[in-house]
Backbone as CSV, one residue per row, in Angstrom:
resi,resn,N_x,N_y,N_z,CA_x,CA_y,CA_z,C_x,C_y,C_z
1,MET,-38.152,-3.399,-3.545,-36.618,-2.735,-3.870,-35.818,-4.096,-3.799
2,ARG,-34.891,-3.758,-5.117,-33.839,-4.786,-5.163,-32.749,-4.777,-4.042
3,THR,-32.422,-6.001,-3.360,-31.289,-6.323,-2.498,-30.279,-6.800,-3.266
4,ILE,-29.187,-6.462,-2.677,-27.876,-7.104,-3.052,-27.487,-8.408,-2.281
5,ASN,-27.602,-9.679,-2.921,-27.251,-10.733,-2.239,-25.693,-11.499,-2.969
6,LEU,-25.075,-11.498,-2.101,-23.768,-12.087,-2.686,-23.334,-13.329,-1.833
7,ARG,-24.373,-14.384,-1.436,-24.102,-15.325,-1.224,-23.497,-16.519,-1.615
8,GLY,-22.653,-16.963,-1.687,-22.097,-18.124,-2.744,-20.830,-17.551,-3.051
9,LYS,-20.723,-15.833,-2.809,-19.233,-15.303,-3.453,-18.000,-15.400,-2.653
10,THR,-17.282,-15.187,-2.897,-15.904,-15.044,-2.372,-14.899,-13.625,-2.606
11,ALA,-14.665,-13.121,-1.443,-13.863,-11.953,-1.961,-12.453,-12.065,-0.738
12,LEU,-11.473,-11.400,-1.573,-10.008,-11.397,-0.943,-9.545,-9.841,-0.827
13,ILE,-9.694,-9.525,0.584,-9.709,-8.144,0.902,-8.238,-7.722,1.321
14,LEU,-7.749,-6.954,0.774,-5.967,-6.845,1.276,-5.869,-5.573,1.813
15,GLY,-5.598,-5.502,3.074,-5.166,-4.107,3.357,-5.894,-3.691,4.719
16,VAL,-6.473,-4.583,5.412,-7.466,-4.381,6.642,-6.332,-4.000,7.623
17,ALA,-6.687,-3.009,8.584,-5.625,-2.630,9.315,-6.459,-2.439,10.820
18,ASN,-7.435,-1.761,10.914,-8.414,-1.699,11.961,-9.957,-1.615,11.691
19,LYS,-10.973,-0.941,12.836,-12.041,-0.843,12.138,-12.257,0.601,11.459
20,ARG,-11.198,1.632,11.698,-11.545,2.486,10.641,-11.078,2.611,9.311
21,SER,-10.168,1.392,8.962,-9.851,1.036,7.741,-10.760,1.113,6.414
22,LEU,-10.808,1.850,5.430,-11.373,1.312,3.995,-11.593,0.024,3.842
23,ALA,-10.618,-0.663,4.015,-10.601,-2.068,3.728,-11.576,-2.614,4.453
24,TRP,-11.584,-2.651,5.728,-12.540,-3.268,6.723,-14.139,-2.624,6.136
25,ALA,-14.412,-1.378,6.317,-15.586,-0.705,5.979,-16.264,-1.787,4.831
26,ILE,-15.490,-2.131,3.565,-15.710,-2.585,2.447,-15.876,-4.429,2.880
27,ALA,-15.145,-4.909,3.724,-15.368,-6.084,4.288,-16.787,-6.150,4.626
28,GLU,-17.018,-5.289,5.633,-18.428,-5.181,6.427,-19.845,-5.424,5.210
29,ALA,-19.209,-4.224,4.227,-20.568,-4.305,3.165,-20.859,-5.557,2.709
30,LEU,-19.546,-6.187,2.363,-19.656,-7.420,1.491,-20.046,-8.683,2.392
31,GLY,-19.473,-8.556,3.670,-19.758,-9.614,4.429,-21.482,-9.484,4.949
32,GLU,-22.167,-8.467,5.295,-23.304,-8.406,5.699,-24.491,-8.868,4.194
33,ALA,-23.815,-8.626,3.108,-24.653,-9.183,1.796,-24.452,-10.744,1.623
34,GLY,-23.603,-11.386,2.397,-23.605,-12.809,2.180,-22.448,-13.511,1.728
35,CYS,-21.628,-12.681,1.614,-20.018,-13.113,0.599,-19.143,-13.700,1.685
36,ARG,-18.386,-14.606,1.259,-17.404,-15.246,2.139,-15.954,-14.370,2.111
37,LEU,-15.505,-13.952,3.481,-14.454,-13.294,3.234,-12.928,-13.780,3.639
38,ALA,-11.963,-13.532,2.659,-10.416,-13.804,3.278,-10.194,-12.695,3.366
39,MET,-9.553,-12.160,4.430,-8.734,-10.996,4.632,-7.259,-10.970,5.020
40,THR,-6.128,-10.227,4.720,-4.910,-9.958,4.986,-4.595,-8.848,5.495
41,TYR,-3.522,-8.967,6.118,-3.086,-7.926,7.113,-1.574,-8.019,7.005
42,GLN,-0.822,-6.542,7.149,0.422,-6.566,6.913,1.525,-6.239,8.371
43,GLY,2.343,-7.204,8.762,2.990,-7.029,10.058,2.203,-7.756,11.069
44,VAL,3.005,-8.372,12.158,2.299,-8.954,13.276,1.645,-7.907,14.068
45,ARG,1.848,-6.486,14.290,1.349,-5.805,15.238,-0.011,-5.786,14.936
46,LEU,-0.351,-6.070,13.351,-2.106,-5.885,13.187,-2.719,-7.097,13.153
47,GLN,-2.127,-8.568,13.695,-2.841,-9.597,13.203,-4.238,-9.465,14.397
48,LYS,-3.536,-9.101,15.773,-4.814,-9.419,16.733,-6.198,-8.172,16.232
49,ASN,-5.846,-6.876,15.705,-6.869,-6.090,15.330,-7.735,-7.017,14.346
50,VAL,-6.785,-7.809,13.077,-7.600,-7.939,12.103,-8.601,-9.228,12.266
51,SER,-7.960,-10.001,13.161,-8.409,-11.502,13.689,-9.899,-10.944,14.562
52,GLU,-9.618,-9.972,15.384,-10.915,-9.901,16.148,-12.096,-9.226,15.262
53,LEU,-11.574,-8.411,14.217,-12.748,-8.138,13.465,-13.173,-9.101,12.334
54,ALA,-12.462,-9.753,12.147,-12.712,-11.155,10.797,-13.641,-12.014,11.933
55,SER,-13.522,-12.159,13.464,-14.270,-12.771,14.067,-15.895,-12.724,13.712
56,LYS,-16.352,-11.337,13.404,-17.667,-11.066,13.565,-18.197,-11.599,12.005
57,HIS,-17.502,-12.205,11.139,-18.467,-12.751,10.096,-17.668,-14.190,10.047
58,LYS,-18.661,-15.087,9.946,-18.566,-16.657,10.130,-17.563,-17.071,9.032
59,ASN,-16.622,-17.986,9.497,-15.658,-18.627,8.829,-14.633,-17.784,7.614
60,ALA,-14.612,-16.224,8.009,-13.776,-15.407,7.541,-12.414,-15.964,7.919
61,LEU,-11.449,-15.815,6.429,-10.018,-16.660,6.524,-9.279,-15.204,6.716
62,VAL,-8.100,-15.172,7.783,-7.283,-14.102,7.797,-5.745,-14.691,7.426
63,MET,-5.293,-14.148,6.732,-3.804,-14.097,6.498,-2.767,-13.216,6.179
64,ALA,-1.386,-12.927,6.894,-0.717,-12.385,6.699,0.014,-12.274,5.152
65,LEU,0.212,-11.272,4.802,0.487,-10.706,3.232,1.726,-9.384,3.108
66,ASP,2.785,-9.629,2.939,3.932,-8.696,2.581,3.622,-8.596,0.891
67,VAL,3.341,-7.810,0.211,2.917,-7.915,-1.025,4.445,-7.622,-2.077
68,THR,5.462,-7.257,-1.231,6.741,-7.281,-1.443,7.327,-8.664,-1.827
69,SER,6.810,-9.703,-1.188,6.880,-11.205,-1.244,6.404,-11.808,-2.194
70,GLU,6.639,-12.346,-3.415,6.172,-13.260,-4.581,5.778,-14.517,-3.322
71,GLU,6.835,-15.003,-2.866,6.557,-16.313,-1.833,5.003,-16.002,-1.162
72,GLN,4.803,-14.952,-0.422,3.601,-14.691,0.208,2.524,-14.528,-0.526
73,VAL,2.654,-13.885,-1.484,1.642,-13.670,-2.297,1.209,-14.878,-3.143
74,ASP,2.113,-15.769,-3.462,1.694,-17.037,-4.074,0.945,-17.879,-2.838
75,GLY,1.631,-17.843,-1.846,0.940,-18.720,-0.608,-0.700,-18.216,-0.490
76,VAL,-0.851,-16.719,-0.351,-2.619,-16.619,0.136,-3.209,-16.936,-1.319
77,PHE,-2.786,-16.634,-2.516,-3.761,-17.252,-3.373,-3.952,-18.987,-3.743
78,ALA,-2.893,-19.442,-3.099,-2.760,-20.770,-3.013,-4.053,-21.326,-1.808
79,THR,-3.879,-20.382,-0.718,-5.017,-20.605,0.415,-6.411,-20.528,0.051
80,VAL,-6.338,-19.423,-0.418,-7.721,-18.811,-1.333,-8.388,-20.080,-1.872
81,LYS,-7.382,-20.450,-2.952,-8.067,-21.746,-4.096,-8.346,-23.047,-3.243
82,SER,-7.625,-23.359,-2.081,-7.640,-24.473,-1.521,-8.797,-24.363,-0.760
83,ARG,-9.312,-23.262,0.062,-10.505,-23.305,0.969,-11.381,-22.897,0.277
84,PHE,-11.580,-22.141,-0.854,-12.565,-21.716,-1.269,-12.916,-22.204,-2.887
85,GLY,-11.974,-22.808,-3.683,-12.227,-23.262,-4.794,-12.109,-22.113,-6.074
86,ARG,-12.485,-20.671,-5.643,-12.591,-19.803,-6.647,-12.688,-18.576,-6.041
87,LEU,-12.414,-17.583,-6.995,-12.577,-16.396,-6.320,-13.569,-15.426,-7.215
88,ASP,-13.988,-14.417,-6.407,-15.027,-13.422,-7.331,-14.840,-12.250,-7.361
89,TYR,-13.893,-11.787,-6.009,-13.587,-10.037,-5.690,-12.205,-10.042,-5.171
90,LEU,-11.577,-8.841,-5.715,-10.491,-8.628,-5.290,-10.587,-7.457,-4.658
91,ILE,-10.308,-6.772,-3.666,-10.248,-5.598,-3.226,-8.824,-5.350,-2.612
92,HIS,-8.287,-4.142,-3.331,-6.831,-3.813,-3.032,-6.958,-2.275,-2.390
93,SER,-6.583,-2.617,-0.977,-6.533,-1.289,-0.227,-5.172,-1.217,0.447
94,ILE,-3.938,-1.067,-0.436,-2.846,-1.038,0.076,-1.962,-0.074,-0.565
95,ALA,-1.549,0.707,0.136,-0.617,1.856,0.117,0.502,2.121,0.916
96,PHE,1.715,2.537,0.524,2.697,2.865,1.679,3.634,3.871,0.654
97,ALA,4.100,4.718,1.500,5.403,5.427,1.324,6.337,5.722,2.820
98,ARG,7.393,5.471,2.714,8.292,6.340,3.795,7.781,7.436,4.380
99,ARG,7.628,7.830,5.469,7.092,8.906,6.368,7.791,10.087,5.929
100,ALA,9.358,9.851,5.443,10.088,10.950,5.185,9.604,11.662,3.790
101,GLU,9.182,10.768,2.738,8.621,11.163,1.419,7.232,11.665,1.557
102,LEU,6.847,12.000,2.518,5.403,12.641,2.714,5.197,13.860,3.554
103,GLU,6.343,14.539,3.190,6.506,15.728,3.931,7.863,16.429,3.128
104,GLY,7.669,17.785,3.397,8.750,18.624,2.322,8.488,18.756,1.040
105,GLU,9.829,18.728,0.496,9.524,19.238,-1.332,9.649,17.530,-2.045
106,PHE,8.589,17.469,-3.111,8.730,16.356,-3.893,9.894,16.148,-4.538
107,ARG,10.646,17.207,-4.958,11.536,16.977,-5.634,12.452,16.042,-5.233
108,LYS,12.812,16.386,-3.727,13.803,15.616,-2.989,13.554,14.042,-2.442
109,THR,12.396,13.616,-3.354,12.102,12.137,-3.253,13.346,11.459,-3.583
110,THR,13.791,10.775,-2.712,15.051,9.427,-3.037,14.425,8.494,-4.181
111,ARG,15.410,7.822,-4.765,14.955,7.060,-5.764,14.575,5.601,-4.863
112,GLU,15.127,5.245,-3.895,14.617,4.155,-3.038,13.311,4.540,-2.672
113,GLY,12.833,5.707,-1.995,11.222,6.323,-1.477,10.534,5.769,-2.775
114,TRP,11.057,6.345,-3.769,10.029,6.151,-5.278,10.052,4.692,-5.487
115,ARG,10.682,3.945,-5.431,10.767,2.296,-6.038,9.431,1.838,-4.600
116,ILE,9.933,2.220,-3.568,9.081,1.437,-2.428,7.584,1.996,-2.558
117,ALA,7.070,3.363,-2.755,5.880,3.474,-2.930,5.376,3.219,-4.064
118,LEU,5.724,3.411,-5.091,5.400,2.619,-6.624,5.213,0.824,-6.600
119,ASP,5.904,0.451,-6.128,6.033,-1.052,-5.908,4.997,-1.345,-5.110
120,ILE,4.871,-0.984,-3.887,3.587,-1.335,-3.066,2.472,-0.963,-3.171
121,SER,2.064,0.077,-3.690,1.193,1.104,-3.898,0.335,0.785,-5.357
122,ALA,1.432,0.841,-5.987,0.685,0.528,-7.690,0.975,-0.912,-8.221
123,TYR,2.228,-1.056,-8.316,2.501,-2.435,-8.999,2.230,-3.745,-8.505
124,SER,1.702,-3.793,-6.955,0.943,-4.589,-6.353,-0.524,-4.817,-6.887
125,LEU,-0.670,-3.782,-7.713,-2.555,-4.180,-7.880,-2.162,-5.102,-9.512
126,VAL,-1.502,-5.028,-9.897,-0.745,-5.822,-11.619,-0.420,-6.941,-10.932
127,ALA,0.257,-7.362,-9.644,0.776,-8.669,-9.781,-0.455,-9.436,-8.835
128,LEU,-1.461,-8.932,-7.945,-2.352,-9.393,-7.524,-3.450,-9.860,-8.332
129,SER,-3.785,-8.903,-9.316,-4.603,-9.444,-10.303,-4.873,-10.447,-11.407
130,ASN,-3.165,-10.302,-11.752,-2.934,-11.368,-12.729,-2.990,-12.689,-11.787
131,ARG,-2.623,-13.016,-10.468,-3.152,-14.374,-9.893,-4.688,-14.396,-9.466
132,ALA,-5.312,-13.457,-9.241,-6.788,-13.301,-9.094,-7.475,-13.587,-10.104
133,ALA,-7.337,-13.223,-11.655,-7.828,-13.456,-12.581,-7.825,-15.255,-12.938
134,ARG,-6.802,-15.824,-12.684,-6.663,-17.029,-12.834,-7.899,-18.161,-12.146
135,LEU,-8.377,-16.980,-11.145,-9.026,-18.064,-9.821,-10.589,-17.584,-10.177
136,MET,-10.863,-16.512,-10.810,-12.151,-15.759,-11.296,-12.493,-16.490,-12.405
137,THR,-13.105,-17.803,-12.211,-13.348,-18.830,-13.357,-14.796,-18.295,-13.942
138,GLU,-15.615,-17.347,-13.359,-16.778,-17.044,-13.225,-16.954,-15.526,-13.703
139,GLY,-15.742,-14.905,-14.029,-16.342,-13.492,-14.042,-15.874,-12.957,-12.487
140,GLY,-15.524,-11.595,-12.360,-15.099,-11.036,-10.923,-15.254,-9.574,-11.236
141,SER,-14.864,-9.118,-9.699,-14.610,-7.685,-9.928,-13.317,-7.094,-9.044
142,ILE,-12.340,-6.452,-9.630,-11.291,-6.139,-9.068,-11.461,-4.670,-8.583
143,ILE,-11.275,-4.141,-7.328,-11.571,-2.538,-7.033,-10.235,-2.367,-6.458
144,SER,-9.823,-1.054,-6.512,-8.856,-0.534,-5.523,-9.093,0.954,-4.920
145,LEU,-8.346,1.216,-4.360,-8.537,2.749,-3.799,-7.731,3.862,-4.026
146,THR,-7.873,4.869,-4.645,-7.093,6.012,-5.181,-7.220,7.379,-4.145
147,PHE,-6.875,8.436,-5.014,-7.027,9.958,-4.279,-7.062,10.604,-5.240
148,GLN,-7.513,11.782,-5.198,-7.599,12.925,-6.127,-6.334,13.465,-6.550
149,ALA,-5.152,13.022,-5.470,-3.571,13.403,-5.583,-2.870,12.726,-6.739
150,SER,-4.035,12.015,-7.423,-3.275,11.356,-8.861,-3.126,12.273,-10.222
151,GLN,-4.399,13.294,-9.515,-4.407,14.493,-10.851,-4.102,15.780,-10.514
152,ARG,-4.276,16.141,-9.218,-4.328,17.684,-8.700,-2.830,17.542,-7.413
153,VAL,-2.329,18.579,-7.223,-1.549,18.813,-6.434,-2.004,19.199,-4.837
154,PHE,-1.552,18.207,-4.150,-1.943,17.906,-2.586,-0.870,18.273,-1.741
155,PRO,-0.303,19.458,-1.176,0.997,19.467,-0.355,1.158,18.285,0.567
156,ASN,2.326,17.648,0.394,2.792,16.718,1.165,2.274,14.975,0.921
157,TYR,1.472,15.069,-0.099,1.153,13.641,-0.894,2.273,13.379,-1.871
158,ASN,2.912,14.000,-2.301,4.242,13.785,-2.954,4.216,12.570,-3.669
159,VAL,5.105,11.559,-3.156,5.283,10.484,-4.266,4.051,9.705,-4.167
160,MET,3.082,9.634,-3.242,1.883,9.027,-3.210,1.033,9.452,-4.518
161,GLY,0.980,10.617,-4.902,0.323,11.123,-6.009,0.436,10.795,-7.226
162,ALA,2.229,10.292,-7.123,2.554,9.509,-8.567,2.169,8.154,-8.210
163,ALA,1.996,7.560,-7.200,1.899,6.529,-6.963,0.053,6.157,-7.264
164,LYS,-0.668,6.955,-6.965,-2.003,6.738,-7.147,-2.505,6.961,-8.877
165,ALA,-1.636,7.981,-9.326,-1.551,8.061,-10.987,-1.308,6.904,-11.845
166,ALA,-0.690,6.165,-11.311,0.027,5.074,-11.826,-0.955,3.786,-11.480
167,LEU,-1.521,3.934,-10.665,-2.890,2.888,-9.724,-3.665,2.938,-10.965
168,GLU,-4.390,4.416,-10.885,-5.585,4.574,-11.997,-5.130,4.165,-13.288
169,TYR,-3.906,4.332,-13.925,-3.476,3.863,-15.208,-3.860,2.452,-15.127
170,ASN,-3.383,1.535,-14.215,-3.271,0.026,-13.922,-4.567,0.036,-14.118
171,THR,-5.584,0.613,-13.724,-7.150,0.088,-13.448,-7.491,0.158,-14.912
172,ARG,-7.211,1.238,-16.007,-7.830,0.916,-17.210,-7.078,-0.203,-18.279
173,GLN,-5.889,-0.411,-17.800,-5.150,-1.304,-18.921,-5.437,-2.742,-18.410
174,LEU,-6.067,-2.753,-17.140,-6.398,-4.315,-16.323,-7.684,-4.469,-17.068
175,ALA,-8.523,-3.087,-17.143,-9.892,-3.461,-17.162,-9.987,-3.996,-18.983
176,TYR,-9.164,-3.257,-19.867,-9.255,-3.671,-20.936,-8.982,-5.056,-21.145
177,GLU,-7.678,-5.740,-20.264,-7.093,-6.862,-20.816,-8.073,-7.877,-20.186
178,LEU,-8.715,-7.647,-18.657,-9.666,-8.592,-18.366,-11.062,-8.439,-18.728
179,GLY,-11.242,-7.675,-19.419,-12.812,-7.520,-19.807,-13.278,-8.848,-20.543
180,PRO,-12.602,-9.233,-21.375,-13.228,-10.647,-22.099,-13.438,-11.950,-21.300
181,LYS,-12.859,-11.820,-20.034,-13.001,-12.768,-18.908,-14.124,-12.472,-18.053
182,ASN,-14.728,-11.282,-18.562,-16.036,-10.633,-17.755,-15.332,-10.394,-16.297
183,ILE,-14.186,-9.697,-16.141,-13.622,-9.159,-14.846,-13.610,-8.078,-15.205
184,ARG,-14.158,-7.128,-14.062,-14.058,-5.590,-14.111,-13.378,-5.169,-13.174
185,VAL,-12.562,-4.071,-13.735,-11.674,-3.453,-12.457,-12.143,-1.848,-12.550
186,ASN,-12.217,-1.742,-11.245,-12.447,-0.194,-11.211,-11.514,0.326,-9.999
187,THR,-11.613,1.564,-9.573,-10.664,2.156,-8.423,-12.091,3.293,-8.216
188,ILE,-11.936,3.240,-6.704,-12.900,4.229,-5.785,-11.742,5.562,-5.272
189,SER,-11.960,6.628,-5.556,-11.268,7.838,-5.164,-12.122,8.287,-4.126
190,ALA,-11.592,7.841,-2.951,-12.280,8.403,-1.650,-11.541,9.519,-1.015
191,GLY,-12.635,10.590,-0.617,-12.518,11.556,-0.015,-11.530,11.541,1.470
192,PRO,-11.021,12.462,1.991,-9.983,12.161,3.409,-10.576,11.370,4.171
193,VAL,-10.149,10.082,4.970,-10.705,9.806,6.137,-9.625,9.221,6.642
194,PRO,-9.630,9.822,8.326,-8.571,9.282,9.118,-8.321,7.834,9.669
195,THR,-7.654,7.390,8.527,-7.224,5.743,8.331,-5.757,5.813,9.108
196,LEU,-5.392,4.818,9.550,-3.986,4.376,9.720,-2.806,5.149,8.837
197,SER,-2.746,4.635,7.620,-2.002,5.480,6.638,-2.129,6.761,6.643
198,ALA,-3.287,7.261,6.575,-3.582,8.917,6.258,-3.044,9.608,7.278
199,ARG,-2.882,9.260,8.636,-2.515,9.866,9.647,-0.914,9.855,9.417
200,GLY,-0.421,9.358,8.230,1.059,9.602,8.094,1.269,10.635,7.133
201,ILE,0.609,11.462,6.945,0.414,12.631,5.832,0.474,13.597,6.656
202,SER,1.991,14.282,6.422,2.025,15.599,7.134,0.717,16.813,6.658
203,GLY,0.100,17.532,7.922,-0.979,17.909,7.293,-2.108,17.716,7.006
204,PHE,-2.523,16.203,7.681,-3.608,15.615,6.864,-4.873,16.282,7.747
205,SER,-5.010,16.813,8.598,-6.258,17.226,9.270,-6.598,18.597,8.771
206,GLY,-5.591,19.313,8.302,-6.014,20.469,7.569,-6.653,19.834,5.938
207,MET,-5.918,19.074,5.737,-6.384,18.676,4.499,-7.856,18.427,4.272
208,ALA,-8.482,17.282,5.276,-9.856,16.758,5.777,-10.644,18.245,6.053
209,ALA,-10.141,19.197,6.787,-11.061,20.422,7.237,-11.103,21.421,5.593
210,HIS,-10.199,21.164,4.806,-10.510,21.748,3.604,-11.812,21.423,2.794
211,HIS,-11.477,20.176,2.647,-12.518,19.229,2.087,-13.883,19.329,2.505
212,ARG,-13.986,19.016,4.073,-15.286,19.455,4.601,-15.619,20.913,4.120
213,LYS,-15.114,21.845,4.050,-15.754,23.138,3.785,-15.852,23.362,2.290
214,LYS,-15.137,22.793,1.387,-15.393,23.177,-0.076,-16.253,22.370,-0.593
215,SER,-16.507,20.976,-0.392,-17.335,20.012,-0.854,-18.800,20.419,-0.770
216,PRO,-19.487,20.121,-2.015,-20.827,20.787,-2.174,-21.704,19.951,-0.996
217,LEU,-21.356,18.886,-0.161,-22.131,18.174,1.055,-21.604,18.895,2.177
218,GLN,-20.644,19.767,2.022,-20.210,20.255,3.266,-19.853,19.078,4.444
219,ARG,-19.099,18.412,3.816,-18.857,17.463,4.923,-17.606,16.309,4.582
220,ASN,-16.996,15.561,5.329,-16.203,14.565,4.966,-17.047,13.352,4.922
221,ILE,-16.309,12.517,4.078,-17.165,11.012,4.018,-16.944,9.980,5.149
222,GLU,-17.967,9.074,5.165,-17.758,8.012,6.092,-17.444,6.883,5.447
223,PRO,-16.320,5.951,6.112,-15.720,4.734,5.684,-16.875,3.929,4.803
224,ARG,-18.077,3.697,5.573,-19.140,2.888,4.984,-19.672,3.113,3.755
225,GLU,-19.352,4.402,3.332,-19.687,5.005,2.206,-19.070,4.839,0.828
226,VAL,-17.696,4.308,1.298,-16.807,3.597,0.348,-17.220,2.253,0.466
227,GLY,-17.745,1.662,1.776,-17.678,0.259,1.427,-19.107,-0.104,0.874
228,ASP,-20.241,0.694,0.927,-21.130,0.753,-0.006,-21.325,0.659,-1.529
229,THR,-19.946,1.517,-1.893,-19.976,1.823,-3.282,-19.137,0.603,-3.731
230,ALA,-17.973,-0.169,-2.974,-17.559,-1.263,-3.353,-18.599,-2.456,-3.428
231,LEU,-19.450,-2.445,-2.910,-20.539,-3.398,-2.681,-21.588,-3.507,-4.002
232,PHE,-21.837,-2.248,-4.263,-22.443,-2.065,-5.704,-21.477,-2.477,-6.782
233,LEU,-20.341,-2.184,-6.671,-19.411,-2.291,-7.871,-19.168,-3.815,-7.949
234,CYS,-18.987,-4.551,-6.873,-19.125,-5.996,-7.061,-20.344,-6.695,-7.380
235,SER,-21.401,-6.090,-6.982,-22.964,-7.000,-7.172,-23.298,-6.865,-8.828
236,ASP,-24.410,-7.124,-9.212,-24.427,-7.214,-10.718,-25.086,-5.666,-10.985
237,LEU,-25.381,-4.765,-10.014,-25.796,-3.642,-10.124,-24.779,-2.877,-10.915
238,GLY,-23.566,-3.271,-10.890,-22.402,-2.606,-11.419,-21.953,-3.091,-12.701
239,SER,-22.630,-4.192,-13.457,-22.287,-4.971,-14.197,-21.691,-4.131,-15.620
240,GLY,-22.090,-2.943,-15.750,-21.816,-2.381,-17.166,-20.642,-1.338,-17.037
241,ILE,-19.771,-1.464,-15.588,-18.931,-0.304,-15.292,-17.423,-1.261,-14.743
242,THR,-16.691,-0.607,-15.800,-15.105,-1.329,-16.001,-14.077,0.088,-16.226
243,GLY,-12.990,0.026,-15.854,-11.942,1.104,-16.103,-12.339,2.454,-15.687
244,ALA,-13.115,2.480,-14.364,-13.434,3.877,-14.071,-12.898,4.223,-12.889
245,THR,-12.971,5.233,-12.488,-12.411,5.994,-11.244,-13.857,6.408,-10.738
246,ILE,-14.220,6.254,-9.579,-15.592,6.625,-8.863,-15.161,7.373,-7.750
247,TYR,-15.868,8.387,-7.898,-15.416,9.732,-6.687,-16.277,9.120,-5.472
248,VAL,-16.214,9.083,-4.555,-16.682,9.173,-3.281,-16.106,9.992,-2.210
249,ASP,-16.391,11.286,-2.496,-15.801,12.514,-1.788,-16.389,13.861,-1.446
250,ALA,-17.755,13.539,-1.176,-18.782,14.345,-0.943,-19.049,15.802,-2.093
251,GLY,-18.539,15.149,-3.045,-18.229,16.077,-4.497,-17.408,16.884,-4.592
252,TYR,-16.109,16.524,-3.590,-14.954,17.614,-3.709,-14.669,17.866,-5.040
253,ASN,-14.516,16.498,-6.257,-13.804,16.438,-7.282,-14.316,17.641,-8.299
254,ILE,-15.399,18.071,-8.040,-16.086,19.163,-9.156,-15.842,20.484,-8.948
255,ILE,-15.085,20.783,-7.498,-14.918,22.336,-7.200,-13.594,22.521,-7.662
256,GLY,-13.462,23.975,-8.533,-12.308,24.490,-9.022,-11.559,25.306,-7.723
257,LEU,-12.658,25.880,-7.340,-11.948,26.916,-6.150,-12.916,26.815,-4.838
């Protein structure tokens, strides 16, 4: 049986919040395969959580990062270069919209609410990938996290659906541009998981219950299932996959009614 060995590889994982984070599930999967980890958090209130989680992996690097700050973004990549010399994997698990934009009618989305959601949730992948590519001197893998609201209507997901649609387009365009550098770019469309950000969506529990009832596997996914998919995409086993949206949603995406 072939096992995945990422010893000597380095991953930068953005968006870790707590042990239920999909970013943390990915960090665990990569770390257990021997990958060196650098993780970021947003906001002082998350620093303790992330530092405690990171302590489970030897010599893991933890940094603060607000992706709307060019200075902080540059600082993170400068630190990664100084500490590790190069980068192999970038995990983008960042999304944000103001709570007021995640309830009620989508047509009432404010201009500022739109700007914030698209900047943090979608543009950040472009900015981060541009910097990561400079450090991926031996090729690499870039993975983001999306949701089926990019393609279909989910009540109250609102502006985040637009952001995820933009994120998926970014994935395809970046895959095209970075392919000659042997850098693969993919996104994982995960089913509903009660992460910190998901709980900010009005009606999330009902959404999760509907997925559980209608999906072919008749259950919701576990965070580690996303982590293991990311591990596969980072490894040589996923070497022929780029520009793809990979569904990890217990099969819900195939259901019409």
